[in-house]
C-alpha positions in Angstrom: 14.8 12.7 5.3 14.4 12.2 9.0 11.0 10.5 9.1 9.3 7.8 7.1 7.2 8.8 4.1 4.2 7.3 2.5 4.0 5.6 -0.8 0.9 6.6 -2.9 -1.3 3.8 -4.1 -1.3 5.3 -7.6 2.3 4.4 -8.1 1.2 0.8 -8.4 -1.1 1.5 -11.3 0.6 1.4 -14.7 -0.3 4.3 -17.0 -2.8 3.5 -19.8 -3.9 0.1 -18.3 -7.0 -1.2 -16.6 -7.3 -3.5 -13.6 -3.5 -4.0 -13.3 -1.2 -3.4 -10.4 2.6 -3.5 -10.2 3.5 -4.4 -6.6 7.2 -4.9 -7.0 10.4 -3.0 -7.5 9.0 -2.1 -10.9 6.4 0.2 -9.5 6.5 3.8 -10.5 8.8 5.3 -7.9 10.9 8.4 -8.2 14.6 7.5 -8.3 15.0 8.8 -4.8 12.1 6.8 -3.4 13.1 3.7 -5.3 16.3 3.4 -3.2 14.4 3.0 0.0 11.3 1.3 -1.4 13.3 -1.7 -2.5 13.4 -3.0 1.2 11.6 -6.3 1.8 9.3 -4.9 4.4 8.1 -2.2 2.0 7.6 -4.7 -0.8 5.6 -6.9 1.5 3.3 -4.0 2.4 2.9 -3.1 -1.3 1.8 -6.7 -2.0 -0.6 -6.5 0.9 -2.1 -3.3 -0.4 -2.3 -4.7 -3.9 -4.0 -7.9 -2.8 -6.4 -6.0 -0.6 -7.3 -3.5 -3.4 -8.0 -6.5 -5.7 -10.3 -8.0 -3.1 -12.2 -4.7 -2.6 -12.5 -4.2 -6.3 -13.9 -7.7 -6.8 -16.4 -7.4 -4.0 -17.6 -4.0 -5.3 -17.6 -4.9 -9.0 -15.2 -2.1 -9.8 -11.9 -1.6 -11.5 -9.0 -1.5 -9.2 -8.2 2.1 -10.0 -11.8 3.1 -9.1 -11.9 1.7 -5.5 -12.5 3.9 -2.5 -9.1 4.7 -1.1 -10.5 5.3 2.3 -11.9 1.8 2.3 -8.5 0.4 1.3 -6.7 2.3 4.1 -9.3 1.1 6.7 -9.0 -2.5 5.5 -5.2 -2.3 5.7 -5.4 -0.8 9.2 -7.7 -3.7 10.3 -5.0 -6.1 8.9 -2.4 -4.3 11.2 -0.4 -2.9 8.3 1.6 0.0 9.7 0.6 3.1 7.7 1.5 6.0 10.1 4.4 7.4 11.9 4.9 7.7 14.8 3.3 4.4 15.6 -0.1 4.5 17.1 -0.7 3.1 20.5 -2.9 0.3 18.9 0.0 -0.7 16.7 2.4 -0.7 19.6 0.1 -3.0 21.5 -0.3 -5.3 18.5 3.4 -5.6 18.1 3.9 -6.5 21.7 1.8 -9.7 21.2 
């Protein structure tokens, strides 16, 4: 693969469970994705996404798996979590600081 790829939020949600996230190397990755997802930077971003999802769920009185994913993405962007490639100009400016 020549470009970064996204990790879907649903891989953090264990099957047949409610209100639980697995934000670690134990998340549900394919064997190919698991080899690159084990990097510390990726693990930190998964933890940030999981914590933010919990916050959104709590504030909206919802189960984690029922939150609005657009709201999650927007919140992560506001926290300067890099979600897109190539880097946006806003992210480049943020990283220069």
